[in-house]
N, CA, C and O atoms as a DFTB+ gen file, in Angstrom:
460 C
 N C O
     1  1      26.441     -18.350      28.892
     2  2      25.698     -17.246      28.379
     3  2      25.374     -16.287      29.345
     4  3      24.713     -16.627      30.326
     5  1      25.782     -15.046      29.186
     6  2      25.578     -13.966      29.949
     7  2      24.363     -13.414      30.213
     8  3      23.796     -12.862      29.270
     9  1      23.666     -13.442      31.609
    10  2      22.224     -13.348      31.787
    11  2      22.047     -11.932      32.522
    12  3      20.902     -11.487      32.603
    13  1      23.078     -11.226      33.044
    14  2      22.718     -10.034      33.300
    15  2      24.009      -9.271      32.822
    16  3      25.170      -9.677      32.867
    17  1      23.449      -7.860      32.271
    18  2      24.509      -7.029      31.693
    19  2      23.704      -5.527      31.801
    20  3      22.547      -5.308      32.158
    21  1      24.762      -4.582      31.355
    22  2      24.209      -3.331      31.164
    23  2      24.115      -2.561      30.155
    24  3      24.735      -2.969      29.173
    25  1      23.550      -1.562      30.027
    26  2      23.127      -1.077      28.745
    27  2      24.578      -0.423      28.147
    28  3      24.660      -0.174      26.944
    29  1      25.635      -0.179      28.996
    30  2      26.600       0.173      28.614
    31  2      27.557      -1.011      27.835
    32  3      28.541      -0.775      27.134
    33  1      27.000      -2.314      28.151
    34  2      27.615      -3.517      27.649
    35  2      27.279      -3.465      26.043
    36  3      28.122      -3.796      25.209
    37  1      26.120      -3.071      25.736
    38  2      25.631      -3.110      24.287
    39  2      26.106      -2.553      23.450
    40  3      26.089      -1.324      23.516
    41  1      26.608      -3.077      22.531
    42  2      26.950      -2.607      21.065
    43  2      25.902      -1.586      20.480
    44  3      24.751      -1.925      20.207
    45  1      26.375      -0.349      20.314
    46  2      25.330       0.721      19.740
    47  2      25.044       0.361      18.090
    48  3      26.127       0.148      17.545
    49  1      23.973       0.242      17.205
    50  2      23.842       0.162      16.053
    51  2      23.341       1.443      15.195
    52  3      22.188       1.873      15.174
    53  1      24.265       1.870      14.613
    54  2      23.895       3.407      13.814
    55  2      23.034       2.818      12.311
    56  3      23.286       2.052      11.381
    57  1      21.880       3.717      12.757
    58  2      20.903       3.645      11.432
    59  2      20.901       5.235      10.772
    60  3      21.551       6.148      11.279
    61  1      20.163       5.371       9.712
    62  2      20.055       6.705       9.097
    63  2      19.255       7.645      10.170
    64  3      19.531       8.810      10.455
    65  1      18.234       6.875      10.670
    66  2      17.267       8.009      11.264
    67  2      17.557       7.997      12.970
    68  3      17.074       8.891      13.665
    69  1      18.443       6.833      13.606
    70  2      18.679       6.838      14.895
    71  2      19.962       5.691      15.179
    72  3      20.644       5.080      14.357
    73  1      19.986       5.671      16.431
    74  2      20.881       4.557      16.664
    75  2      20.209       3.625      18.053
    76  3      19.485       4.160      18.892
    77  1      20.548       2.366      18.091
    78  2      19.694       1.312      18.821
    79  2      20.717       0.541      19.508
    80  3      21.853       0.374      19.065
    81  1      20.280       0.084      20.592
    82  2      21.012      -0.808      21.268
    83  2      20.055      -2.207      21.799
    84  3      19.368      -2.407      22.801
    85  1      20.329      -2.876      20.820
    86  2      19.167      -4.515      21.073
    87  2      19.927      -5.204      22.206
    88  3      21.049      -5.706      22.121
    89  1      19.011      -5.139      23.451
    90  2      19.279      -6.124      24.509
    91  2      19.161      -7.805      24.163
    92  3      19.951      -8.739      24.305
    93  1      17.791      -7.699      23.645
    94  2      17.189      -9.136      23.078
    95  2      16.688      -9.049      21.813
    96  3      16.243      -8.005      21.338
    97  1      16.746     -10.238      21.167
    98  2      16.574     -10.186      20.007
    99  2      17.705     -10.934      18.825
   100  3      18.811     -11.366      19.149
   101  1      17.193     -10.965      17.543
   102  2      18.065     -11.654      16.482
   103  2      19.751     -10.692      17.089
   104  3      20.798     -11.192      17.500
   105  1      19.419      -9.373      16.925
   106  2      20.925      -8.836      16.684
   107  2      21.211      -8.276      18.174
   108  3      21.890      -7.257      18.300
   109  1      20.691      -8.945      19.296
   110  2      20.630      -8.528      20.655
   111  2      22.058      -9.267      21.544
   112  3      22.497     -10.372      21.223
   113  1      22.457      -8.705      22.314
   114  2      23.258      -9.199      23.327
   115  2      22.841     -10.543      23.631
   116  3      23.660     -11.451      23.769
   117  1      21.667     -10.696      23.734
   118  2      21.145     -12.144      24.064
   119  2      20.328     -12.316      22.881
   120  3      19.423     -11.570      22.508
   121  1      20.817     -13.568      22.231
   122  2      19.960     -13.888      20.678
   123  2      18.593     -14.640      21.339
   124  3      18.591     -15.598      22.113
   125  1      17.370     -13.864      20.760
   126  2      16.385     -14.552      21.268
   127  2      15.443     -14.283      20.121
   128  3      15.393     -13.188      19.561
   129  1      14.561     -15.510      19.729
   130  2      13.816     -15.335      18.438
   131  2      12.399     -14.797      18.731
   132  3      11.767     -14.311      17.793
   133  1      11.732     -14.858      20.240
   134  2      10.474     -14.376      20.210
   135  2      10.356     -13.262      21.243
   136  3       9.229     -13.125      21.718
   137  1      11.329     -12.422      21.690
   138  2      11.702     -11.447      22.176
   139  2      12.732     -10.362      21.826
   140  3      13.943     -10.570      21.886
   141  1      12.079      -8.969      21.387
   142  2      12.941      -7.803      21.209
   143  2      12.766      -7.130      21.960
   144  3      11.618      -7.086      22.401
   145  1      13.888      -6.146      22.582
   146  2      13.839      -5.227      23.606
   147  2      15.219      -4.441      23.340
   148  3      16.192      -4.943      22.779
   149  1      15.143      -3.105      23.843
   150  2      16.213      -2.623      23.800
   151  2      16.083      -0.973      23.770
   152  3      14.986      -0.501      24.068
   153  1      17.023      -0.199      23.466
   154  2      16.944       1.393      23.686
   155  2      17.071       1.811      22.453
   156  3      17.772       1.177      21.664
   157  1      16.337       3.078      22.045
   158  2      16.700       3.785      20.731
   159  2      16.592       4.817      20.804
   160  3      15.537       5.127      21.356
   161  1      17.461       5.986      20.372
   162  2      17.575       7.274      20.330
   163  2      17.414       8.096      18.997
   164  3      17.988       7.607      18.024
   165  1      16.766       9.194      18.816
   166  2      16.531       9.954      17.869
   167  2      17.402      11.230      17.827
   168  3      17.073      11.851      18.838
   169  1      18.126      11.769      17.321
   170  2      18.556      13.048      17.461
   171  2      17.739      13.971      17.079
   172  3      16.648      13.607      16.640
   173  1      18.087      15.540      17.155
   174  2      16.930      16.595      17.387
   175  2      16.548      16.812      16.033
   176  3      17.458      16.639      15.222
   177  1      15.363      17.168      15.546
   178  2      14.784      17.473      14.531
   179  2      14.732      16.263      13.303
   180  3      14.926      16.500      12.111
   181  1      14.447      15.012      13.840
   182  2      14.439      13.864      13.288
   183  2      13.209      13.120      12.834
   184  3      12.465      12.911      13.792
   185  1      12.752      12.656      11.703
   186  2      11.736      11.853      11.377
   187  2      12.112      10.394      11.159
   188  3      12.918      10.157      10.259
   189  1      11.660       9.472      11.823
   190  2      11.925       8.048      11.666
   191  2      11.346       7.420      10.378
   192  3      10.270       7.869       9.984
   193  1      11.904       6.494       9.724
   194  2      11.132       5.832       8.749
   195  2      10.058       5.318       9.123
   196  3      10.090       4.701      10.188
   197  1       9.004       5.389       8.508
   198  2       7.755       4.653       8.563
   199  2       8.057       3.291       8.325
   200  3       8.741       2.878       7.388
   201  1       7.429       2.492       9.357
   202  2       7.242       1.155       9.455
   203  2       6.630       0.333      10.056
   204  3       6.454       0.810      11.177
   205  1       6.146      -0.725       9.993
   206  2       5.447      -1.872      10.750
   207  2       6.128      -2.978      11.246
   208  3       7.256      -3.357      10.931
   209  1       5.058      -3.652      12.351
   210  2       6.018      -5.096      12.799
   211  2       4.801      -6.002      12.648
   212  3       3.757      -5.350      12.686
   213  1       4.614      -7.416      12.475
   214  2       3.908      -8.527      12.586
   215  2       3.253      -8.524      14.103
   216  3       2.261      -9.177      14.428
   217  1       3.801      -7.897      14.718
   218  2       3.352      -8.004      16.320
   219  2       3.411      -6.372      16.963
   220  3       3.932      -5.328      16.571
   221  1       2.507      -6.800      18.274
   222  2       2.143      -5.628      19.187
   223  2       3.654      -5.010      19.381
   224  3       4.631      -5.758      19.365
   225  1       3.792      -3.408      19.590
   226  2       4.990      -3.223      20.087
   227  2       4.710      -2.042      21.265
   228  3       3.925      -1.114      21.066
   229  1       5.381      -2.193      22.375
   230  2       5.139      -1.266      23.481
   231  2       6.417      -0.444      23.638
   232  3       7.550      -0.925      23.661
   233  1       6.077       0.978      23.756
   234  2       7.221       1.873      24.201
   235  2       7.139       2.506      25.286
   236  3       6.004       2.504      25.765
   237  1       8.249       3.285      26.108
   238  2       8.386       4.009      26.995
   239  2       9.449       5.138      26.698
   240  3      10.664       4.978      26.583
   241  1       8.795       6.211      26.606
   242  2       9.683       7.353      26.637
   243  2      10.523       7.845      27.766
   244  3      10.053       8.601      28.616
   245  1      12.024       7.341      27.796
   246  2      12.992       7.763      28.586
   247  2      13.288       9.149      28.558
   248  3      13.182       9.722      29.642
   249  1      13.591       9.740      27.701
   250  2      13.710      11.201      27.790
   251  2      13.154      11.855      26.316
   252  3      13.016      11.159      25.310
   253  1      12.917      13.026      26.355
   254  2      12.801      14.215      25.300
   255  2      11.092      14.247      25.134
   256  3      10.216      13.854      25.904
   257  1      11.015      14.891      23.786
   258  2      10.016      15.055      23.353
   259  2       9.569      15.096      21.773
   260  3      10.435      15.499      20.997
   261  1       8.457      14.763      21.292
   262  2       8.202      14.914      20.089
   263  2       6.925      14.327      19.843
   264  3       6.015      14.443      20.664
   265  1       6.773      13.612      18.609
   266  2       5.470      13.184      18.154
   267  2       5.170      11.667      17.608
   268  3       5.937      11.419      16.677
   269  1       4.616      10.984      17.794
   270  2       4.489       9.654      17.426
   271  2       3.318       9.535      16.408
   272  3       2.228       9.954      16.798
   273  1       3.405       9.001      15.114
   274  2       2.454       9.087      14.168
   275  2       2.211       7.598      13.994
   276  3       3.084       6.780      13.704
   277  1       0.954       7.344      14.198
   278  2       0.616       5.949      14.258
   279  2      -0.620       5.818      13.421
   280  3      -1.690       6.340      13.732
   281  1      -0.400       5.011      12.214
   282  2      -1.762       5.228      11.224
   283  2      -2.343       6.308      10.960
   284  3      -3.561       6.482      10.926
   285  1      -1.652       6.952      10.795
   286  2      -1.998       8.533      10.102
   287  2      -2.222       9.626      11.352
   288  3      -2.178      10.831      11.103
   289  1      -2.464       9.138      12.702
   290  2      -3.081      10.043      13.591
   291  2      -1.614      10.368      14.526
   292  3      -0.926       9.530      15.109
   293  1      -1.413      11.755      14.459
   294  2       0.188      12.199      15.093
   295  2      -0.446      12.245      16.837
   296  3      -1.586      12.634      17.094
   297  1       0.388      11.844      17.731
   298  2       0.055      12.115      18.799
   299  2       1.548      12.948      19.511
   300  3       2.719      12.709      19.217
   301  1       1.177      13.671      20.224
   302  2       2.348      14.507      21.144
   303  2       2.877      13.394      22.102
   304  3       2.132      12.492      22.484
   305  1       4.181      13.482      22.479
   306  2       4.570      12.677      23.494
   307  2       5.856      12.939      23.952
   308  3       6.724      13.472      23.262
   309  1       6.005      12.550      25.181
   310  2       7.119      13.267      26.222
   311  2       7.550      12.196      27.152
   312  3       6.904      11.151      27.237
   313  1       8.654      12.423      27.878
   314  2       9.257      11.684      28.890
   315  2       8.150      11.108      29.860
   316  3       7.208      11.745      30.334
   317  1       8.400      10.006      30.025
   318  2       7.053       9.193      30.963
   319  2       5.979       8.649      30.279
   320  3       5.300       7.883      30.963
   321  1       5.606       8.821      29.089
   322  2       4.847       8.322      28.145
   323  2       4.897       6.798      27.684
   324  3       5.888       6.255      27.196
   325  1       3.726       6.230      27.907
   326  2       3.870       4.693      27.251
   327  2       3.017       4.852      26.019
   328  3       1.984       5.500      25.852
   329  1       3.795       4.006      25.105
   330  2       2.787       3.912      23.954
   331  2       2.499       2.699      23.353
   332  3       3.477       1.959      23.254
   333  1       1.389       2.245      22.897
   334  2       1.294       1.016      22.299
   335  2       0.964       1.068      21.050
   336  3       0.046       1.826      20.736
   337  1       1.569       0.348      20.131
   338  2       1.314       0.149      18.748
   339  2       0.941      -0.985      18.560
   340  3       1.719      -1.890      18.863
   341  1      -0.152      -1.255      18.091
   342  2      -1.029      -2.363      17.574
   343  2      -0.313      -3.100      16.192
   344  3       0.096      -2.464      15.221
   345  1      -0.266      -4.497      16.331
   346  2       0.371      -5.046      15.064
   347  2      -0.250      -4.667      13.743
   348  3      -1.415      -4.524      13.372
   349  1       1.144      -4.532      13.050
   350  2       0.551      -3.938      11.693
   351  2       0.445      -2.431      11.327
   352  3       0.492      -1.918      10.210
   353  1       0.294      -1.867      12.510
   354  2       0.059      -0.202      12.406
   355  2       1.472       0.298      11.744
   356  3       2.540      -0.057      12.243
   357  1       1.413       1.158      10.570
   358  2       2.529       2.178      10.084
   359  2       2.677       3.331      11.381
   360  3       1.778       3.978      11.918
   361  1       4.243       3.330      11.682
   362  2       4.365       4.192      12.672
   363  2       5.581       5.079      12.473
   364  3       6.531       4.472      11.979
   365  1       5.764       6.190      12.698
   366  2       6.888       6.908      12.806
   367  2       7.288       7.954      14.207
   368  3       6.384       8.331      14.953
   369  1       8.318       8.237      14.374
   370  2       8.665       8.864      15.700
   371  2       9.006      10.273      14.844
   372  3       9.501      10.202      13.719
   373  1       8.735      11.393      15.401
   374  2       9.276      12.837      14.817
   375  2      10.093      13.471      16.512
   376  3       9.667      13.482      17.667
   377  1      11.216      13.862      15.971
   378  2      11.837      14.549      17.366
   379  2      11.621      16.194      17.254
   380  3      11.911      16.790      16.217
   381  1      11.123      16.816      18.334
   382  2      11.456      18.193      18.600
   383  2      12.629      18.820      18.088
   384  3      13.730      18.299      18.266
   385  1      12.496      19.867      17.482
   386  2      13.740      20.467      16.983
   387  2      14.640      20.744      18.150
   388  3      15.810      20.959      17.835
   389  1      14.349      20.788      19.449
   390  2      15.268      21.119      20.454
   391  2      15.366      19.971      21.346
   392  3      15.902      20.274      22.412
   393  1      15.036      18.806      21.256
   394  2      15.108      17.792      21.981
   395  2      15.443      16.285      21.354
   396  3      14.826      15.981      20.333
   397  1      16.152      15.565      21.771
   398  2      16.610      14.087      21.370
   399  2      15.197      13.337      22.123
   400  3      14.494      13.805      23.019
   401  1      15.096      12.259      21.542
   402  2      14.236      11.387      21.871
   403  2      14.557       9.916      22.146
   404  3      14.672       9.161      21.180
   405  1      14.725       9.407      23.517
   406  2      15.249       8.212      23.956
   407  2      13.877       7.341      24.208
   408  3      12.825       7.728      24.717
   409  1      14.201       6.107      23.717
   410  2      12.831       5.254      23.822
   411  2      13.253       3.720      24.294
   412  3      14.080       3.059      23.666
   413  1      12.708       3.337      25.249
   414  2      12.625       1.837      25.534
   415  2      11.647       1.108      24.804
   416  3      10.484       1.476      24.968
   417  1      11.908      -0.058      23.862
   418  2      10.808      -0.542      23.289
   419  2      10.835      -2.116      23.476
   420  3      11.815      -2.766      23.840
   421  1       9.757      -2.540      23.207
   422  2       9.852      -4.324      23.591
   423  2       8.757      -4.817      22.564
   424  3       7.758      -4.166      22.261
   425  1       9.031      -5.830      22.166
   426  2       7.626      -6.492      21.248
   427  2       8.154      -7.988      21.258
   428  3       9.336      -8.255      21.471
   429  1       7.297      -8.825      21.041
   430  2       7.501     -10.323      21.073
   431  2       7.127     -11.117      19.788
   432  3       6.670     -10.483      18.837
   433  1       7.258     -12.193      19.717
   434  2       7.051     -13.015      18.612
   435  2       8.023     -12.984      17.387
   436  3       8.836     -12.078      17.563
   437  1       8.213     -13.584      16.321
   438  2       9.040     -13.646      15.247
   439  2       8.711     -12.386      14.637
   440  3       7.512     -12.135      14.519
   441  1       9.533     -11.566      14.236
   442  2       9.249     -10.176      13.413
   443  2       9.710      -9.759      12.197
   444  3      10.805     -10.187      11.834
   445  1       9.086      -8.993      11.475
   446  2       9.628      -8.615      10.224
   447  2       9.396      -7.324      10.241
   448  3       8.204      -7.020      10.275
   449  1      10.350      -6.255      10.223
   450  2       9.861      -5.130      10.279
   451  2       9.908      -4.431       8.705
   452  3      10.834      -4.606       7.913
   453  1       8.824      -3.695       8.476
   454  2       8.185      -3.587       7.167
   455  2       8.562      -2.112       6.803
   456  3       7.903      -1.304       7.458
   457  1       9.391      -1.590       5.988
   458  2       9.513      -0.319       5.706
   459  2       8.603       0.280       4.372
   460  3       8.677       1.468       4.058
């Protein structure tokens, strides 16, 4: 099993609202059940699908700016921000019209993403 790899080695998975590179997780470069980690990017002027997880999630904004809506409260976000999304919290990301939003994410435990 490969233990060290580069972001460029990870297959990009395309979704309606973003692309994702899963480093770890059921669909990751390294298959794990209790750890999900990767990078995602939203195009300019996009709103992600509202969803929640059965576990806490941590995000780090790598680049761009926009908003994070967590349980009906909207927060302005930008590069360098850390975000904690508590377990069961419905959340969505909204990008600025002039800026993509690239995010590092991590969450643990067996997860089910609820849309």
